[in-house]
N, CA, C and O atoms as a CHARMM CRD file, in Angstrom:
* protein
*
  180
    1    1 UNK  N     10.86100  20.47700 334.49300 PROA 1      0.00000
    2    1 UNK  CA    11.24200  19.85200 333.64300 PROA 1      0.00000
    3    1 UNK  C     11.82200  21.30500 332.65300 PROA 1      0.00000
    4    1 UNK  O     11.32500  22.42000 332.49200 PROA 1      0.00000
    5    2 UNK  N     13.70500  20.35200 331.86500 PROA 2      0.00000
    6    2 UNK  CA    14.40900  21.22100 331.36000 PROA 2      0.00000
    7    2 UNK  C     13.57500  22.31100 330.19700 PROA 2      0.00000
    8    2 UNK  O     12.45200  22.16100 329.71500 PROA 2      0.00000
    9    3 UNK  N     14.43200  23.27700 329.99600 PROA 3      0.00000
   10    3 UNK  CA    14.24900  23.32000 328.28200 PROA 3      0.00000
   11    3 UNK  C     14.96300  22.04900 327.29000 PROA 3      0.00000
   12    3 UNK  O     16.08100  21.65700 326.95800 PROA 3      0.00000
   13    4 UNK  N     13.82000  21.78000 327.11800 PROA 4      0.00000
   14    4 UNK  CA    14.08400  20.56000 325.40300 PROA 4      0.00000
   15    4 UNK  C     13.59300  19.70900 325.68100 PROA 4      0.00000
   16    4 UNK  O     13.08500  19.05600 324.77000 PROA 4      0.00000
   17    5 UNK  N     13.47000  19.27000 326.93100 PROA 5      0.00000
   18    5 UNK  CA    13.25900  17.90700 327.95600 PROA 5      0.00000
   19    5 UNK  C     11.76200  17.42600 326.92900 PROA 5      0.00000
   20    5 UNK  O     11.18900  18.09700 326.07100 PROA 5      0.00000
   21    6 UNK  N     11.48400  16.15000 327.38300 PROA 6      0.00000
   22    6 UNK  CA    10.55100  15.96600 326.52400 PROA 6      0.00000
   23    6 UNK  C      9.68200  15.12800 328.37800 PROA 6      0.00000
   24    6 UNK  O     10.22500  14.51400 329.29600 PROA 6      0.00000
   25    7 UNK  N      9.07700  15.30300 328.28500 PROA 7      0.00000
   26    7 UNK  CA     8.13800  14.57300 329.54900 PROA 7      0.00000
   27    7 UNK  C      8.12300  13.05700 330.09800 PROA 7      0.00000
   28    7 UNK  O      7.98300  12.91600 331.31300 PROA 7      0.00000
   29    8 UNK  N      8.22000  12.23200 329.51200 PROA 8      0.00000
   30    8 UNK  CA     9.55800  10.62900 329.56700 PROA 8      0.00000
   31    8 UNK  C     10.50100  11.71000 330.06300 PROA 8      0.00000
   32    8 UNK  O     10.49100  12.03600 331.25000 PROA 8      0.00000
   33    9 UNK  N     11.19100  12.18600 329.31500 PROA 9      0.00000
   34    9 UNK  CA    12.98400  12.45700 330.17600 PROA 9      0.00000
   35    9 UNK  C     12.86100  12.75500 331.22000 PROA 9      0.00000
   36    9 UNK  O     13.19500  12.06100 332.18000 PROA 9      0.00000
   37   10 UNK  N     12.01400  14.60000 331.30800 PROA 10     0.00000
   38   10 UNK  CA    11.83200  13.93900 332.59400 PROA 10     0.00000
   39   10 UNK  C     11.50900  13.37900 334.14600 PROA 10     0.00000
   40   10 UNK  O     12.04000  13.79500 335.17500 PROA 10     0.00000
   41   11 UNK  N     10.66300  12.50000 334.05400 PROA 11     0.00000
   42   11 UNK  CA     9.93900  11.72300 334.61700 PROA 11     0.00000
   43   11 UNK  C     11.34300  10.61200 334.96400 PROA 11     0.00000
   44   11 UNK  O     11.84500  10.08200 335.95500 PROA 11     0.00000
   45   12 UNK  N     11.57200  10.66000 333.52000 PROA 12     0.00000
   46   12 UNK  CA    12.76600   9.68800 334.46400 PROA 12     0.00000
   47   12 UNK  C     13.92900   9.78400 335.09200 PROA 12     0.00000
   48   12 UNK  O     14.36000   9.02500 335.96000 PROA 12     0.00000
   49   13 UNK  N     14.89100  11.58800 334.23300 PROA 13     0.00000
   50   13 UNK  CA    16.34100  11.58600 335.24900 PROA 13     0.00000
   51   13 UNK  C     15.39400  11.32500 337.01000 PROA 13     0.00000
   52   13 UNK  O     15.78500  10.63600 337.95300 PROA 13     0.00000
   53   14 UNK  N     13.70300  12.42100 336.88200 PROA 14     0.00000
   54   14 UNK  CA    13.40500  13.07000 338.14300 PROA 14     0.00000
   55   14 UNK  C     13.58300  11.75900 339.57400 PROA 14     0.00000
   56   14 UNK  O     14.24700  11.59500 340.59800 PROA 14     0.00000
   57   15 UNK  N     12.06100  10.78700 338.45500 PROA 15     0.00000
   58   15 UNK  CA    13.27500   9.84500 339.10000 PROA 15     0.00000
   59   15 UNK  C     14.30800   8.47400 339.78900 PROA 15     0.00000
   60   15 UNK  O     14.19300   7.58500 340.63200 PROA 15     0.00000
   61   16 UNK  N     15.52500   9.08400 338.63800 PROA 16     0.00000
   62   16 UNK  CA    17.19400   8.82100 338.92600 PROA 16     0.00000
   63   16 UNK  C     17.49000  10.09200 340.08300 PROA 16     0.00000
   64   16 UNK  O     17.30000   9.49900 341.14500 PROA 16     0.00000
   65   17 UNK  N     17.72000  10.99600 340.30300 PROA 17     0.00000
   66   17 UNK  CA    18.25400  12.01400 341.26600 PROA 17     0.00000
   67   17 UNK  C     17.26900  11.61400 342.50200 PROA 17     0.00000
   68   17 UNK  O     17.63700  11.43200 343.66200 PROA 17     0.00000
   69   18 UNK  N     16.57200  11.56300 342.24100 PROA 18     0.00000
   70   18 UNK  CA    15.24800  11.66000 343.82400 PROA 18     0.00000
   71   18 UNK  C     15.45600   9.55600 344.57800 PROA 18     0.00000
   72   18 UNK  O     15.29900   9.06000 345.69400 PROA 18     0.00000
   73   19 UNK  N     15.83400   9.01700 343.29200 PROA 19     0.00000
   74   19 UNK  CA    16.36900   7.23500 344.23500 PROA 19     0.00000
   75   19 UNK  C     17.07100   6.30700 343.98100 PROA 19     0.00000
   76   19 UNK  O     17.12000   5.12400 344.31900 PROA 19     0.00000
   77   20 UNK  N     17.90900   7.29200 343.01500 PROA 20     0.00000
   78   20 UNK  CA    18.81800   6.16000 342.99800 PROA 20     0.00000
   79   20 UNK  C     18.39000   5.42200 341.76400 PROA 20     0.00000
   80   20 UNK  O     19.35400   5.14500 341.05000 PROA 20     0.00000
   81   21 UNK  N     17.19600   5.00800 341.28600 PROA 21     0.00000
   82   21 UNK  CA    16.51200   4.04400 340.85400 PROA 21     0.00000
   83   21 UNK  C     16.71100   4.16400 339.47000 PROA 21     0.00000
   84   21 UNK  O     16.19700   5.27300 339.32600 PROA 21     0.00000
   85   22 UNK  N     17.31300   3.63300 337.63200 PROA 22     0.00000
   86   22 UNK  CA    17.37600   3.98700 336.07700 PROA 22     0.00000
   87   22 UNK  C     16.27100   3.12300 335.92700 PROA 22     0.00000
   88   22 UNK  O     16.11100   1.91200 336.07700 PROA 22     0.00000
   89   23 UNK  N     15.15400   4.59100 335.40200 PROA 23     0.00000
   90   23 UNK  CA    14.26000   3.45300 334.17900 PROA 23     0.00000
   91   23 UNK  C     14.03900   3.49600 333.26500 PROA 23     0.00000
   92   23 UNK  O     14.24400   4.37200 332.42500 PROA 23     0.00000
   93   24 UNK  N     13.57100   2.56300 333.21300 PROA 24     0.00000
   94   24 UNK  CA    14.40000   2.34700 331.63700 PROA 24     0.00000
   95   24 UNK  C     12.35300   1.91200 330.97800 PROA 24     0.00000
   96   24 UNK  O     11.99200   2.35100 329.88600 PROA 24     0.00000
   97   25 UNK  N     11.53500   1.21000 331.71300 PROA 25     0.00000
   98   25 UNK  CA     9.72900   2.00900 330.07400 PROA 25     0.00000
   99   25 UNK  C      8.59700   2.79000 331.36700 PROA 25     0.00000
  100   25 UNK  O      8.14000   2.67500 332.50400 PROA 25     0.00000
  101   26 UNK  N      8.60400   2.98200 331.07900 PROA 26     0.00000
  102   26 UNK  CA     7.29800   3.79400 331.92200 PROA 26     0.00000
  103   26 UNK  C      5.57700   4.19500 331.07100 PROA 26     0.00000
  104   26 UNK  O      5.37500   4.24300 329.85700 PROA 26     0.00000
  105   27 UNK  N      5.01600   4.32400 331.69000 PROA 27     0.00000
  106   27 UNK  CA     3.46900   4.54300 330.81500 PROA 27     0.00000
  107   27 UNK  C      2.69300   5.48700 331.39500 PROA 27     0.00000
  108   27 UNK  O      2.67200   6.01700 332.50600 PROA 27     0.00000
  109   28 UNK  N      2.00500   5.59100 330.31700 PROA 28     0.00000
  110   28 UNK  CA     0.54000   7.54700 331.40000 PROA 28     0.00000
  111   28 UNK  C     -0.22400   6.49200 331.35400 PROA 28     0.00000
  112   28 UNK  O     -0.68700   5.72600 330.50900 PROA 28     0.00000
  113   29 UNK  N     -0.24600   6.76200 333.26700 PROA 29     0.00000
  114   29 UNK  CA    -2.22900   6.21100 333.99100 PROA 29     0.00000
  115   29 UNK  C     -3.04700   6.82900 333.62800 PROA 29     0.00000
  116   29 UNK  O     -4.14100   6.63800 333.09700 PROA 29     0.00000
  117   30 UNK  N     -2.01600   8.28300 334.18800 PROA 30     0.00000
  118   30 UNK  CA    -3.43800   9.07800 334.05300 PROA 30     0.00000
  119   30 UNK  C     -2.40300  10.49900 334.46800 PROA 30     0.00000
  120   30 UNK  O     -1.28600  10.57600 334.98100 PROA 30     0.00000
  121   31 UNK  N     -3.58700  11.74600 333.86700 PROA 31     0.00000
  122   31 UNK  CA    -3.48300  12.82000 334.65300 PROA 31     0.00000
  123   31 UNK  C     -4.15300  13.72500 335.08900 PROA 31     0.00000
  124   31 UNK  O     -4.84900  14.42300 334.35200 PROA 31     0.00000
  125   32 UNK  N     -4.07900  13.87900 336.28500 PROA 32     0.00000
  126   32 UNK  CA    -4.14000  15.04400 337.21100 PROA 32     0.00000
  127   32 UNK  C     -4.22700  16.36700 337.51000 PROA 32     0.00000
  128   32 UNK  O     -3.69700  16.81100 338.52800 PROA 32     0.00000
  129   33 UNK  N     -4.79500  17.01300 336.79200 PROA 33     0.00000
  130   33 UNK  CA    -4.64600  18.85800 337.06300 PROA 33     0.00000
  131   33 UNK  C     -5.53700  19.30900 336.21800 PROA 33     0.00000
  132   33 UNK  O     -6.07800  18.93000 335.17900 PROA 33     0.00000
  133   34 UNK  N     -5.57600  21.12500 337.63200 PROA 34     0.00000
  134   34 UNK  CA    -7.27700  21.58500 337.16100 PROA 34     0.00000
  135   34 UNK  C     -7.39900  21.52200 338.46800 PROA 34     0.00000
  136   34 UNK  O     -7.03700  20.73300 339.34100 PROA 34     0.00000
  137   35 UNK  N     -8.37200  23.17200 338.40000 PROA 35     0.00000
  138   35 UNK  CA    -9.60700  23.12300 339.19200 PROA 35     0.00000
  139   35 UNK  C    -10.71000  22.13200 340.41500 PROA 35     0.00000
  140   35 UNK  O    -11.32100  22.14300 341.48400 PROA 35     0.00000
  141   36 UNK  N    -10.26900  21.25600 339.03300 PROA 36     0.00000
  142   36 UNK  CA   -11.76200  19.74100 339.62100 PROA 36     0.00000
  143   36 UNK  C    -10.76700  18.99900 339.88900 PROA 36     0.00000
  144   36 UNK  O    -10.77100  18.12700 339.02000 PROA 36     0.00000
  145   37 UNK  N     -9.48100  18.74800 340.93900 PROA 37     0.00000
  146   37 UNK  CA    -8.74800  17.74100 340.36700 PROA 37     0.00000
  147   37 UNK  C     -7.98300  17.58100 341.96200 PROA 37     0.00000
  148   37 UNK  O     -7.32800  16.62500 342.37700 PROA 37     0.00000
  149   38 UNK  N     -8.34300  18.94300 342.70400 PROA 38     0.00000
  150   38 UNK  CA    -8.14300  19.31100 344.00500 PROA 38     0.00000
  151   38 UNK  C     -9.06500  18.72200 344.85500 PROA 38     0.00000
  152   38 UNK  O    -10.18500  18.57300 344.36800 PROA 38     0.00000
  153   39 UNK  N     -8.81100  18.15500 346.57100 PROA 39     0.00000
  154   39 UNK  CA    -9.48300  17.65200 347.21100 PROA 39     0.00000
  155   39 UNK  C     -9.59600  18.11700 348.52600 PROA 39     0.00000
  156   39 UNK  O     -8.54500  18.62300 348.92000 PROA 39     0.00000
  157   40 UNK  N    -10.64600  18.12200 349.46500 PROA 40     0.00000
  158   40 UNK  CA   -10.62300  18.69700 350.24200 PROA 40     0.00000
  159   40 UNK  C    -10.58000  16.71700 351.20400 PROA 40     0.00000
  160   40 UNK  O    -11.18700  15.72700 350.79400 PROA 40     0.00000
  161   41 UNK  N    -10.06300  16.76000 351.91800 PROA 41     0.00000
  162   41 UNK  CA   -10.60500  15.46900 352.95200 PROA 41     0.00000
  163   41 UNK  C    -10.88800  15.86300 354.39300 PROA 41     0.00000
  164   41 UNK  O    -10.44800  16.87700 354.93500 PROA 41     0.00000
  165   42 UNK  N    -11.76200  14.84200 355.01700 PROA 42     0.00000
  166   42 UNK  CA   -12.50900  15.55900 356.25600 PROA 42     0.00000
  167   42 UNK  C    -11.02700  15.98400 357.56800 PROA 42     0.00000
  168   42 UNK  O    -11.43300  16.48800 358.61500 PROA 42     0.00000
  169   43 UNK  N    -10.36000  15.89200 357.51700 PROA 43     0.00000
  170   43 UNK  CA    -9.54800  15.95400 358.07800 PROA 43     0.00000
  171   43 UNK  C     -8.70200  18.07400 357.69400 PROA 43     0.00000
  172   43 UNK  O     -7.80000  18.63700 358.31400 PROA 43     0.00000
  173   44 UNK  N     -9.68800  18.69400 356.26700 PROA 44     0.00000
  174   44 UNK  CA    -9.13200  19.31200 356.49600 PROA 44     0.00000
  175   44 UNK  C     -7.93700  20.35000 355.53400 PROA 44     0.00000
  176   44 UNK  O     -7.81400  21.52900 355.20100 PROA 44     0.00000
  177   45 UNK  N     -6.96400  18.58800 355.32000 PROA 45     0.00000
  178   45 UNK  CA    -6.38000  18.43600 354.15600 PROA 45     0.00000
  179   45 UNK  C     -6.22200  18.72200 353.42700 PROA 45     0.00000
  180   45 UNK  O     -5.53100  18.06900 352.64500 PROA 45     0.00000
């Protein structure tokens, strides 16, 4: 995030920078953060 930027503005900017696609509408589908959200897969990743 840049100073003064909203989460929505950040998401739209990052998609444009990484893919060249311009996002018109977004919808939050989940937030996954914190110690309880870490997963170790059977292969160790």
